[in-house]
NULUM-792260 format. One record per atom (N, C-alpha, C): x, y negated, z negated; residue in three letters; atom name. Coordinates in nm, 3 decimals. Example, Ala and Ser with C-alpha at 12.3 -4.5 7.8 and 13.67 -1.06 7.14 Angstrom:
% residues 2
<vose east="1.319" north="0.569" up="-0.780" resn="ALA" name="N"/>
<vose east="1.230" north="0.450" up="-0.780" resn="ALA" name="CA"/>
<vose east="1.320" north="0.330" up="-0.780" resn="ALA" name="C"/>
<vose east="1.285" north="0.225" up="-0.708" resn="SER" name="N"/>
<vose east="1.367" north="0.106" up="-0.714" resn="SER" name="CA"/>
<vose east="1.290" north="-0.003" up="-0.787" resn="SER" name="C"/>
//
This chain:
% residues 106
<vose east="-2.697" north="-15.446" up="-2.740" resn="MET" name="N"/>
<vose east="-2.786" north="-15.436" up="-2.626" resn="MET" name="CA"/>
<vose east="-2.895" north="-15.335" up="-2.660" resn="MET" name="C"/>
<vose east="-3.017" north="-15.374" up="-2.638" resn="HIS" name="N"/>
<vose east="-3.128" north="-15.287" up="-2.675" resn="HIS" name="CA"/>
<vose east="-3.233" north="-15.275" up="-2.565" resn="HIS" name="C"/>
<vose east="-3.199" north="-15.313" up="-2.443" resn="GLU" name="N"/>
<vose east="-3.296" north="-15.298" up="-2.337" resn="GLU" name="CA"/>
<vose east="-3.237" north="-15.215" up="-2.224" resn="GLU" name="C"/>
<vose east="-3.327" north="-15.161" up="-2.142" resn="CYS" name="N"/>
<vose east="-3.283" north="-15.093" up="-2.021" resn="CYS" name="CA"/>
<vose east="-3.381" north="-15.129" up="-1.911" resn="CYS" name="C"/>
<vose east="-3.334" north="-15.124" up="-1.790" resn="VAL" name="N"/>
<vose east="-3.418" north="-15.155" up="-1.674" resn="VAL" name="CA"/>
<vose east="-3.428" north="-15.029" up="-1.590" resn="VAL" name="C"/>
<vose east="-3.551" north="-14.992" up="-1.560" resn="LEU" name="N"/>
<vose east="-3.579" north="-14.875" up="-1.477" resn="LEU" name="CA"/>
<vose east="-3.641" north="-14.921" up="-1.347" resn="LEU" name="C"/>
<vose east="-3.636" north="-14.836" up="-1.246" resn="SER" name="N"/>
<vose east="-3.699" north="-14.866" up="-1.118" resn="SER" name="CA"/>
<vose east="-3.816" north="-14.771" up="-1.097" resn="SER" name="C"/>
<vose east="-3.927" north="-14.825" up="-1.050" resn="GLY" name="N"/>
<vose east="-4.044" north="-14.745" up="-1.018" resn="GLY" name="CA"/>
<vose east="-4.052" north="-14.707" up="-0.872" resn="GLY" name="C"/>
<vose east="-3.939" north="-14.708" up="-0.802" resn="ASP" name="N"/>
<vose east="-3.939" north="-14.675" up="-0.659" resn="ASP" name="CA"/>
<vose east="-3.994" north="-14.535" up="-0.631" resn="ASP" name="C"/>
<vose east="-3.960" north="-14.439" up="-0.714" resn="LEU" name="N"/>
<vose east="-4.008" north="-14.302" up="-0.693" resn="LEU" name="CA"/>
<vose east="-4.161" north="-14.297" up="-0.701" resn="LEU" name="C"/>
<vose east="-4.218" north="-14.365" up="-0.800" resn="GLN" name="N"/>
<vose east="-4.363" north="-14.367" up="-0.815" resn="GLN" name="CA"/>
<vose east="-4.429" north="-14.448" up="-0.703" resn="GLN" name="C"/>
<vose east="-4.361" north="-14.551" up="-0.655" resn="LYS" name="N"/>
<vose east="-4.414" north="-14.635" up="-0.547" resn="LYS" name="CA"/>
<vose east="-4.440" north="-14.552" up="-0.421" resn="LYS" name="C"/>
<vose east="-4.359" north="-14.450" up="-0.400" resn="LYS" name="N"/>
<vose east="-4.377" north="-14.361" up="-0.284" resn="LYS" name="CA"/>
<vose east="-4.511" north="-14.288" up="-0.291" resn="LYS" name="C"/>
<vose east="-4.565" north="-14.274" up="-0.412" resn="ASN" name="N"/>
<vose east="-4.696" north="-14.210" up="-0.431" resn="ASN" name="CA"/>
<vose east="-4.808" north="-14.312" up="-0.443" resn="ASN" name="C"/>
<vose east="-4.777" north="-14.439" up="-0.416" resn="GLY" name="N"/>
<vose east="-4.880" north="-14.543" up="-0.421" resn="GLY" name="CA"/>
<vose east="-4.902" north="-14.602" up="-0.558" resn="GLY" name="C"/>
<vose east="-4.811" north="-14.577" up="-0.653" resn="VAL" name="N"/>
<vose east="-4.821" north="-14.629" up="-0.790" resn="VAL" name="CA"/>
<vose east="-4.715" north="-14.735" up="-0.809" resn="VAL" name="C"/>
<vose east="-4.757" north="-14.857" up="-0.841" resn="SER" name="N"/>
<vose east="-4.662" north="-14.967" up="-0.860" resn="SER" name="CA"/>
<vose east="-4.617" north="-14.974" up="-1.005" resn="SER" name="C"/>
<vose east="-4.513" north="-15.051" up="-1.027" resn="THR" name="N"/>
<vose east="-4.466" north="-15.075" up="-1.163" resn="THR" name="CA"/>
<vose east="-4.575" north="-15.143" up="-1.246" resn="THR" name="C"/>
<vose east="-4.651" north="-15.233" up="-1.185" resn="LEU" name="N"/>
<vose east="-4.762" north="-15.296" up="-1.257" resn="LEU" name="CA"/>
<vose east="-4.864" north="-15.192" up="-1.300" resn="LEU" name="C"/>
<vose east="-4.893" north="-15.094" up="-1.215" resn="ASP" name="N"/>
<vose east="-4.985" north="-14.985" up="-1.252" resn="ASP" name="CA"/>
<vose east="-4.933" north="-14.910" up="-1.373" resn="ASP" name="C"/>
<vose east="-4.804" north="-14.882" up="-1.376" resn="ILE" name="N"/>
<vose east="-4.744" north="-14.812" up="-1.490" resn="ILE" name="CA"/>
<vose east="-4.759" north="-14.894" up="-1.617" resn="ILE" name="C"/>
<vose east="-4.731" north="-15.024" up="-1.608" resn="ALA" name="N"/>
<vose east="-4.743" north="-15.112" up="-1.724" resn="ALA" name="CA"/>
<vose east="-4.887" north="-15.114" up="-1.776" resn="ALA" name="C"/>
<vose east="-4.983" north="-15.120" up="-1.685" resn="LYS" name="N"/>
<vose east="-5.125" north="-15.119" up="-1.725" resn="LYS" name="CA"/>
<vose east="-5.163" north="-14.987" up="-1.791" resn="LYS" name="C"/>
<vose east="-5.109" north="-14.877" up="-1.740" resn="ARG" name="N"/>
<vose east="-5.140" north="-14.745" up="-1.796" resn="ARG" name="CA"/>
<vose east="-5.085" north="-14.732" up="-1.937" resn="ARG" name="C"/>
<vose east="-4.972" north="-14.795" up="-1.966" resn="LEU" name="N"/>
<vose east="-4.915" north="-14.791" up="-2.101" resn="LEU" name="CA"/>
<vose east="-5.013" north="-14.846" up="-2.205" resn="LEU" name="C"/>
<vose east="-5.099" north="-14.939" up="-2.165" resn="LEU" name="N"/>
<vose east="-5.200" north="-14.992" up="-2.257" resn="LEU" name="CA"/>
<vose east="-5.289" north="-14.881" up="-2.311" resn="LEU" name="C"/>
<vose east="-5.320" north="-14.781" up="-2.229" resn="ASP" name="N"/>
<vose east="-5.403" north="-14.669" up="-2.273" resn="ASP" name="CA"/>
<vose east="-5.338" north="-14.586" up="-2.381" resn="ASP" name="C"/>
<vose east="-5.206" north="-14.593" up="-2.392" resn="PHE" name="N"/>
<vose east="-5.133" north="-14.520" up="-2.495" resn="PHE" name="CA"/>
<vose east="-5.104" north="-14.607" up="-2.616" resn="PHE" name="C"/>
<vose east="-5.151" north="-14.732" up="-2.614" resn="GLY" name="N"/>
<vose east="-5.131" north="-14.820" up="-2.728" resn="GLY" name="CA"/>
<vose east="-5.001" north="-14.898" up="-2.725" resn="GLY" name="C"/>
<vose east="-4.934" north="-14.902" up="-2.612" resn="TYR" name="N"/>
<vose east="-4.808" north="-14.975" up="-2.601" resn="TYR" name="CA"/>
<vose east="-4.830" north="-15.106" up="-2.525" resn="TYR" name="C"/>
<vose east="-4.768" north="-15.211" up="-2.576" resn="HIS" name="N"/>
<vose east="-4.771" north="-15.340" up="-2.506" resn="HIS" name="CA"/>
<vose east="-4.694" north="-15.322" up="-2.376" resn="HIS" name="C"/>
<vose east="-4.749" north="-15.365" up="-2.264" resn="PRO" name="N"/>
<vose east="-4.679" north="-15.344" up="-2.137" resn="PRO" name="CA"/>
<vose east="-4.548" north="-15.421" up="-2.131" resn="PRO" name="C"/>
<vose east="-4.443" north="-15.357" up="-2.083" resn="PRO" name="N"/>
<vose east="-4.314" north="-15.424" up="-2.074" resn="PRO" name="CA"/>
<vose east="-4.308" north="-15.524" up="-1.959" resn="PRO" name="C"/>
<vose east="-4.200" north="-15.597" up="-1.954" resn="THR" name="N"/>
<vose east="-4.174" north="-15.691" up="-1.845" resn="THR" name="CA"/>
<vose east="-4.161" north="-15.614" up="-1.715" resn="THR" name="C"/>
<vose east="-4.229" north="-15.662" up="-1.611" resn="THR" name="N"/>
<vose east="-4.221" north="-15.596" up="-1.482" resn="THR" name="CA"/>
<vose east="-4.163" north="-15.691" up="-1.378" resn="THR" name="C"/>
<vose east="-4.105" north="-15.630" up="-1.277" resn="TYR" name="N"/>
<vose east="-4.048" north="-15.702" up="-1.162" resn="TYR" name="CA"/>
<vose east="-3.936" north="-15.799" up="-1.201" resn="TYR" name="C"/>
<vose east="-3.867" north="-15.769" up="-1.310" resn="PHE" name="N"/>
<vose east="-3.751" north="-15.846" up="-1.352" resn="PHE" name="CA"/>
<vose east="-3.653" north="-15.749" up="-1.414" resn="PHE" name="C"/>
<vose east="-3.527" north="-15.755" up="-1.381" resn="PRO" name="N"/>
<vose east="-3.462" north="-15.854" up="-1.297" resn="PRO" name="CA"/>
<vose east="-3.496" north="-15.832" up="-1.149" resn="PRO" name="C"/>
<vose east="-3.486" north="-15.939" up="-1.075" resn="LEU" name="N"/>
<vose east="-3.527" north="-15.939" up="-0.935" resn="LEU" name="CA"/>
<vose east="-3.438" north="-15.851" up="-0.847" resn="LEU" name="C"/>
<vose east="-3.320" north="-15.817" up="-0.894" resn="ILE" name="N"/>
<vose east="-3.229" north="-15.737" up="-0.812" resn="ILE" name="CA"/>
<vose east="-3.261" north="-15.588" up="-0.818" resn="ILE" name="C"/>
<vose east="-3.356" north="-15.546" up="-0.903" resn="VAL" name="N"/>
<vose east="-3.396" north="-15.405" up="-0.913" resn="VAL" name="CA"/>
<vose east="-3.535" north="-15.392" up="-0.853" resn="VAL" name="C"/>
<vose east="-3.547" north="-15.307" up="-0.753" resn="SER" name="N"/>
<vose east="-3.676" north="-15.285" up="-0.687" resn="SER" name="CA"/>
<vose east="-3.774" north="-15.218" up="-0.784" resn="SER" name="C"/>
<vose east="-3.897" north="-15.271" up="-0.791" resn="GLU" name="N"/>
<vose east="-4.000" north="-15.217" up="-0.881" resn="GLU" name="CA"/>
<vose east="-3.949" north="-15.206" up="-1.024" resn="GLU" name="C"/>
<vose east="-3.883" north="-15.311" up="-1.070" resn="ALA" name="N"/>
<vose east="-3.820" north="-15.311" up="-1.203" resn="ALA" name="CA"/>
<vose east="-3.922" north="-15.308" up="-1.316" resn="ALA" name="C"/>
<vose east="-3.887" north="-15.236" up="-1.421" resn="ILE" name="N"/>
<vose east="-3.962" north="-15.238" up="-1.546" resn="ILE" name="CA"/>
<vose east="-3.858" north="-15.240" up="-1.659" resn="ILE" name="C"/>
<vose east="-3.863" north="-15.345" up="-1.741" resn="MET" name="N"/>
<vose east="-3.763" north="-15.363" up="-1.846" resn="MET" name="CA"/>
<vose east="-3.819" north="-15.313" up="-1.979" resn="MET" name="C"/>
<vose east="-3.757" north="-15.210" up="-2.030" resn="ILE" name="N"/>
<vose east="-3.796" north="-15.152" up="-2.159" resn="ILE" name="CA"/>
<vose east="-3.707" north="-15.218" up="-2.265" resn="ILE" name="C"/>
<vose east="-3.770" north="-15.283" up="-2.362" resn="GLU" name="N"/>
<vose east="-3.695" north="-15.365" up="-2.457" resn="GLU" name="CA"/>
<vose east="-3.753" north="-15.348" up="-2.599" resn="GLU" name="C"/>
<vose east="-3.731" north="-15.230" up="-2.660" resn="PRO" name="N"/>
<vose east="-3.784" north="-15.211" up="-2.795" resn="PRO" name="CA"/>
<vose east="-3.709" north="-15.297" up="-2.897" resn="PRO" name="C"/>
<vose east="-3.779" north="-15.333" up="-3.002" resn="THR" name="N"/>
<vose east="-3.713" north="-15.408" up="-3.109" resn="THR" name="CA"/>
<vose east="-3.625" north="-15.314" up="-3.189" resn="THR" name="C"/>
<vose east="-3.534" north="-15.372" up="-3.264" resn="GLU" name="N"/>
<vose east="-3.439" north="-15.293" up="-3.342" resn="GLU" name="CA"/>
<vose east="-3.505" north="-15.214" up="-3.453" resn="GLU" name="C"/>
<vose east="-3.626" north="-15.251" up="-3.491" resn="CYS" name="N"/>
<vose east="-3.691" north="-15.184" up="-3.605" resn="CYS" name="CA"/>
<vose east="-3.783" north="-15.068" up="-3.562" resn="CYS" name="C"/>
<vose east="-3.786" north="-15.035" up="-3.433" resn="GLU" name="N"/>
<vose east="-3.870" north="-14.923" up="-3.389" resn="GLU" name="CA"/>
<vose east="-3.812" north="-14.791" up="-3.441" resn="GLU" name="C"/>
<vose east="-3.902" north="-14.705" up="-3.486" resn="SER" name="N"/>
<vose east="-3.857" north="-14.575" up="-3.537" resn="SER" name="CA"/>
<vose east="-3.830" north="-14.479" up="-3.422" resn="SER" name="C"/>
<vose east="-3.756" north="-14.373" up="-3.451" resn="LYS" name="N"/>
<vose east="-3.731" north="-14.271" up="-3.351" resn="LYS" name="CA"/>
<vose east="-3.863" north="-14.209" up="-3.306" resn="LYS" name="C"/>
<vose east="-3.956" north="-14.192" up="-3.396" resn="GLU" name="N"/>
<vose east="-4.086" north="-14.134" up="-3.362" resn="GLU" name="CA"/>
<vose east="-4.161" north="-14.222" up="-3.262" resn="GLU" name="C"/>
<vose east="-4.156" north="-14.353" up="-3.283" resn="THR" name="N"/>
<vose east="-4.222" north="-14.446" up="-3.191" resn="THR" name="CA"/>
<vose east="-4.156" north="-14.440" up="-3.053" resn="THR" name="C"/>
<vose east="-4.024" north="-14.439" up="-3.051" resn="LEU" name="N"/>
<vose east="-3.952" north="-14.431" up="-2.924" resn="LEU" name="CA"/>
<vose east="-3.979" north="-14.298" up="-2.853" resn="LEU" name="C"/>
<vose east="-3.984" north="-14.189" up="-2.930" resn="ASP" name="N"/>
<vose east="-4.016" north="-14.058" up="-2.871" resn="ASP" name="CA"/>
<vose east="-4.158" north="-14.059" up="-2.813" resn="ASP" name="C"/>
<vose east="-4.251" north="-14.124" up="-2.882" resn="GLY" name="N"/>
<vose east="-4.388" north="-14.135" up="-2.833" resn="GLY" name="CA"/>
<vose east="-4.394" north="-14.214" up="-2.703" resn="GLY" name="C"/>
<vose east="-4.316" north="-14.320" up="-2.696" resn="PHE" name="N"/>
<vose east="-4.310" north="-14.400" up="-2.575" resn="PHE" name="CA"/>
<vose east="-4.255" north="-14.318" up="-2.458" resn="PHE" name="C"/>
<vose east="-4.150" north="-14.242" up="-2.484" resn="VAL" name="N"/>
<vose east="-4.091" north="-14.157" up="-2.380" resn="VAL" name="CA"/>
<vose east="-4.194" north="-14.053" up="-2.334" resn="VAL" name="C"/>
<vose east="-4.268" north="-13.995" up="-2.426" resn="ALA" name="N"/>
<vose east="-4.371" north="-13.897" up="-2.390" resn="ALA" name="CA"/>
<vose east="-4.479" north="-13.962" up="-2.303" resn="ALA" name="C"/>
<vose east="-4.518" north="-14.084" up="-2.337" resn="ALA" name="N"/>
<vose east="-4.618" north="-14.156" up="-2.256" resn="ALA" name="CA"/>
<vose east="-4.563" north="-14.183" up="-2.117" resn="ALA" name="C"/>
<vose east="-4.439" north="-14.226" up="-2.106" resn="MET" name="N"/>
<vose east="-4.379" north="-14.253" up="-1.976" resn="MET" name="CA"/>
<vose east="-4.369" north="-14.124" up="-1.892" resn="MET" name="C"/>
<vose east="-4.338" north="-14.013" up="-1.957" resn="ARG" name="N"/>
<vose east="-4.332" north="-13.885" up="-1.884" resn="ARG" name="CA"/>
<vose east="-4.471" north="-13.844" up="-1.834" resn="ARG" name="C"/>
<vose east="-4.572" north="-13.864" up="-1.917" resn="GLN" name="N"/>
<vose east="-4.707" north="-13.831" up="-1.875" resn="GLN" name="CA"/>
<vose east="-4.750" north="-13.920" up="-1.757" resn="GLN" name="C"/>
<vose east="-4.717" north="-14.049" up="-1.765" resn="ILE" name="N"/>
<vose east="-4.751" north="-14.141" up="-1.656" resn="ILE" name="CA"/>
<vose east="-4.678" north="-14.100" up="-1.528" resn="ILE" name="C"/>
<vose east="-4.552" north="-14.059" up="-1.539" resn="ALA" name="N"/>
<vose east="-4.476" north="-14.014" up="-1.421" resn="ALA" name="CA"/>
<vose east="-4.543" north="-13.891" up="-1.360" resn="ALA" name="C"/>
<vose east="-4.590" north="-13.799" up="-1.445" resn="ASP" name="N"/>
<vose east="-4.661" north="-13.681" up="-1.396" resn="ASP" name="CA"/>
<vose east="-4.791" north="-13.721" up="-1.327" resn="ASP" name="C"/>
<vose east="-4.864" north="-13.813" up="-1.389" resn="GLU" name="N"/>
<vose east="-4.989" north="-13.861" up="-1.328" resn="GLU" name="CA"/>
<vose east="-4.963" north="-13.930" up="-1.195" resn="GLU" name="C"/>
<vose east="-4.854" north="-14.004" up="-1.185" resn="ALA" name="N"/>
<vose east="-4.821" north="-14.073" up="-1.060" resn="ALA" name="CA"/>
<vose east="-4.801" north="-13.974" up="-0.947" resn="ALA" name="C"/>
<vose east="-4.751" north="-13.855" up="-0.980" resn="GLU" name="N"/>
<vose east="-4.731" north="-13.751" up="-0.879" resn="GLU" name="CA"/>
<vose east="-4.858" north="-13.673" up="-0.850" resn="GLU" name="C"/>
<vose east="-4.936" north="-13.644" up="-0.953" resn="ASN" name="N"/>
<vose east="-5.047" north="-13.550" up="-0.939" resn="ASN" name="CA"/>
<vose east="-5.186" north="-13.611" up="-0.947" resn="ASN" name="C"/>
<vose east="-5.197" north="-13.734" up="-0.997" resn="ASN" name="N"/>
<vose east="-5.328" north="-13.799" up="-1.012" resn="ASN" name="CA"/>
<vose east="-5.308" north="-13.950" up="-1.009" resn="ASN" name="C"/>
<vose east="-5.260" north="-14.000" up="-0.896" resn="ALA" name="N"/>
<vose east="-5.224" north="-14.142" up="-0.885" resn="ALA" name="CA"/>
<vose east="-5.340" north="-14.235" up="-0.919" resn="ALA" name="C"/>
<vose east="-5.462" north="-14.195" up="-0.890" resn="GLU" name="N"/>
<vose east="-5.578" north="-14.281" up="-0.918" resn="GLU" name="CA"/>
<vose east="-5.591" north="-14.310" up="-1.067" resn="GLU" name="C"/>
<vose east="-5.553" north="-14.216" up="-1.151" resn="MET" name="N"/>
<vose east="-5.558" north="-14.237" up="-1.297" resn="MET" name="CA"/>
<vose east="-5.469" north="-14.355" up="-1.335" resn="MET" name="C"/>
<vose east="-5.353" north="-14.366" up="-1.272" resn="VAL" name="N"/>
<vose east="-5.261" north="-14.475" up="-1.302" resn="VAL" name="CA"/>
<vose east="-5.305" north="-14.603" up="-1.231" resn="VAL" name="C"/>
<vose east="-5.347" north="-14.590" up="-1.107" resn="ASN" name="N"/>
<vose east="-5.386" north="-14.708" up="-1.029" resn="ASN" name="CA"/>
<vose east="-5.506" north="-14.782" up="-1.087" resn="ASN" name="C"/>
<vose east="-5.593" north="-14.711" up="-1.157" resn="SER" name="N"/>
<vose east="-5.714" north="-14.774" up="-1.210" resn="SER" name="CA"/>
<vose east="-5.704" north="-14.809" up="-1.358" resn="SER" name="C"/>
<vose east="-5.588" north="-14.790" up="-1.417" resn="ALA" name="N"/>
<vose east="-5.567" north="-14.820" up="-1.560" resn="ALA" name="CA"/>
<vose east="-5.572" north="-14.971" up="-1.584" resn="ALA" name="C"/>
<vose east="-5.603" north="-15.013" up="-1.703" resn="PRO" name="N"/>
<vose east="-5.628" north="-14.936" up="-1.824" resn="PRO" name="CA"/>
<vose east="-5.772" north="-14.884" up="-1.832" resn="PRO" name="C"/>
<vose east="-5.788" north="-14.775" up="-1.908" resn="HIS" name="N"/>
<vose east="-5.918" north="-14.712" up="-1.924" resn="HIS" name="CA"/>
<vose east="-5.975" north="-14.728" up="-2.064" resn="HIS" name="C"/>
<vose east="-5.891" north="-14.756" up="-2.162" resn="THR" name="N"/>
<vose east="-5.936" north="-14.756" up="-2.302" resn="THR" name="CA"/>
<vose east="-5.942" north="-14.895" up="-2.365" resn="THR" name="C"/>
<vose east="-5.912" north="-14.998" up="-2.291" resn="THR" name="N"/>
<vose east="-5.913" north="-15.134" up="-2.345" resn="THR" name="CA"/>
<vose east="-6.052" north="-15.195" up="-2.330" resn="THR" name="C"/>
<vose east="-6.079" north="-15.297" up="-2.408" resn="ILE" name="N"/>
<vose east="-6.209" north="-15.365" up="-2.402" resn="ILE" name="CA"/>
<vose east="-6.232" north="-15.426" up="-2.265" resn="ILE" name="C"/>
<vose east="-6.127" north="-15.484" up="-2.211" resn="VAL" name="N"/>
<vose east="-6.133" north="-15.545" up="-2.078" resn="VAL" name="CA"/>
<vose east="-6.060" north="-15.452" up="-1.982" resn="VAL" name="C"/>
<vose east="-6.122" north="-15.423" up="-1.868" resn="SER" name="N"/>
<vose east="-6.055" north="-15.339" up="-1.770" resn="SER" name="CA"/>
<vose east="-5.956" north="-15.424" up="-1.690" resn="SER" name="C"/>
<vose east="-5.908" north="-15.371" up="-1.582" resn="ARG" name="N"/>
<vose east="-5.808" north="-15.442" up="-1.502" resn="ARG" name="CA"/>
<vose east="-5.864" north="-15.572" up="-1.448" resn="ARG" name="C"/>
<vose east="-5.789" north="-15.677" up="-1.468" resn="LEU" name="N"/>
<vose east="-5.831" north="-15.811" up="-1.425" resn="LEU" name="CA"/>
<vose east="-5.785" north="-15.838" up="-1.282" resn="LEU" name="C"/>
<vose east="-5.853" north="-15.930" up="-1.218" resn="ASP" name="N"/>
<vose east="-5.807" north="-15.983" up="-1.090" resn="ASP" name="CA"/>
<vose east="-5.701" north="-16.087" up="-1.123" resn="ASP" name="C"/>
<vose east="-5.575" north="-16.048" up="-1.114" resn="GLU" name="N"/>
<vose east="-5.467" north="-16.134" up="-1.161" resn="GLU" name="CA"/>
<vose east="-5.450" north="-16.260" up="-1.077" resn="GLU" name="C"/>
<vose east="-5.481" north="-16.253" up="-0.949" resn="VAL" name="N"/>
<vose east="-5.471" north="-16.371" up="-0.865" resn="VAL" name="CA"/>
<vose east="-5.576" north="-16.472" up="-0.907" resn="VAL" name="C"/>
<vose east="-5.700" north="-16.426" up="-0.927" resn="LEU" name="N"/>
<vose east="-5.807" north="-16.514" up="-0.971" resn="LEU" name="CA"/>
<vose east="-5.776" north="-16.570" up="-1.111" resn="LEU" name="C"/>
<vose east="-5.724" north="-16.488" up="-1.199" resn="ALA" name="N"/>
<vose east="-5.691" north="-16.534" up="-1.334" resn="ALA" name="CA"/>
<vose east="-5.583" north="-16.642" up="-1.332" resn="ALA" name="C"/>
<vose east="-5.488" north="-16.631" up="-1.240" resn="ALA" name="N"/>
<vose east="-5.382" north="-16.731" up="-1.230" resn="ALA" name="CA"/>
<vose east="-5.434" north="-16.860" up="-1.168" resn="ALA" name="C"/>
<vose east="-5.524" north="-16.848" up="-1.072" resn="ARG" name="N"/>
<vose east="-5.573" north="-16.967" up="-1.001" resn="ARG" name="CA"/>
<vose east="-5.687" north="-17.036" up="-1.074" resn="ARG" name="C"/>
<vose east="-5.770" north="-16.960" up="-1.144" resn="LYS" name="N"/>
<vose east="-5.885" north="-17.016" up="-1.217" resn="LYS" name="CA"/>
<vose east="-5.891" north="-16.957" up="-1.357" resn="LYS" name="C"/>
<vose east="-5.796" north="-16.994" up="-1.441" resn="PRO" name="N"/>
<vose east="-5.794" north="-16.934" up="-1.575" resn="PRO" name="CA"/>
<vose east="-5.912" north="-16.980" up="-1.660" resn="PRO" name="C"/>
<vose east="-5.963" north="-16.890" up="-1.741" resn="VAL" name="N"/>
<vose east="-6.064" north="-16.923" up="-1.841" resn="VAL" name="CA"/>
<vose east="-5.989" north="-16.943" up="-1.971" resn="VAL" name="C"/>
<vose east="-5.986" north="-17.065" up="-2.018" resn="LEU" name="N"/>
<vose east="-5.901" north="-17.100" up="-2.132" resn="LEU" name="CA"/>
<vose east="-5.976" north="-17.107" up="-2.264" resn="LEU" name="C"/>
<vose east="-6.104" north="-17.074" up="-2.262" resn="ARG" name="N"/>
<vose east="-6.178" north="-17.070" up="-2.389" resn="ARG" name="CA"/>
<vose east="-6.278" north="-16.956" up="-2.384" resn="ARG" name="C"/>
<vose east="-6.317" north="-16.914" up="-2.500" resn="TYR" name="N"/>
<vose east="-6.410" north="-16.801" up="-2.513" resn="TYR" name="CA"/>
<vose east="-6.549" north="-16.854" up="-2.539" resn="TYR" name="C"/>
<vose east="-6.644" north="-16.806" up="-2.464" resn="ASN" name="N"/>
<vose east="-6.785" north="-16.840" up="-2.484" resn="ASN" name="CA"/>
<vose east="-6.862" north="-16.715" up="-2.523" resn="ASN" name="C"/>
<vose east="-6.940" north="-16.725" up="-2.628" resn="LYS" name="N"/>
<vose east="-7.023" north="-16.611" up="-2.669" resn="LYS" name="CA"/>
<vose east="-7.149" north="-16.606" up="-2.588" resn="LYS" name="C"/>
//
């Protein structure tokens, strides 16, 4: 077993959702984990590193999660408006699901 499921309920009390946390991880260079699954865990976020991740990479991920938790308490807007360092900012996910753009135009 190599995954764990955490709940973002504590951060939700400060107005930060699990989706916000996943988006903020992009700013640290981490692919966002599965969110809202399993359905039996409120504000679920499934952390599922591969077996080949180094201890240094895992420690870096933990440091990023701790920083995001601190931001959720002290600067929720930083998390709510993430990502900040990606080429594309936060998408309108409802619009993207209903009217996907399936090809790239220059």
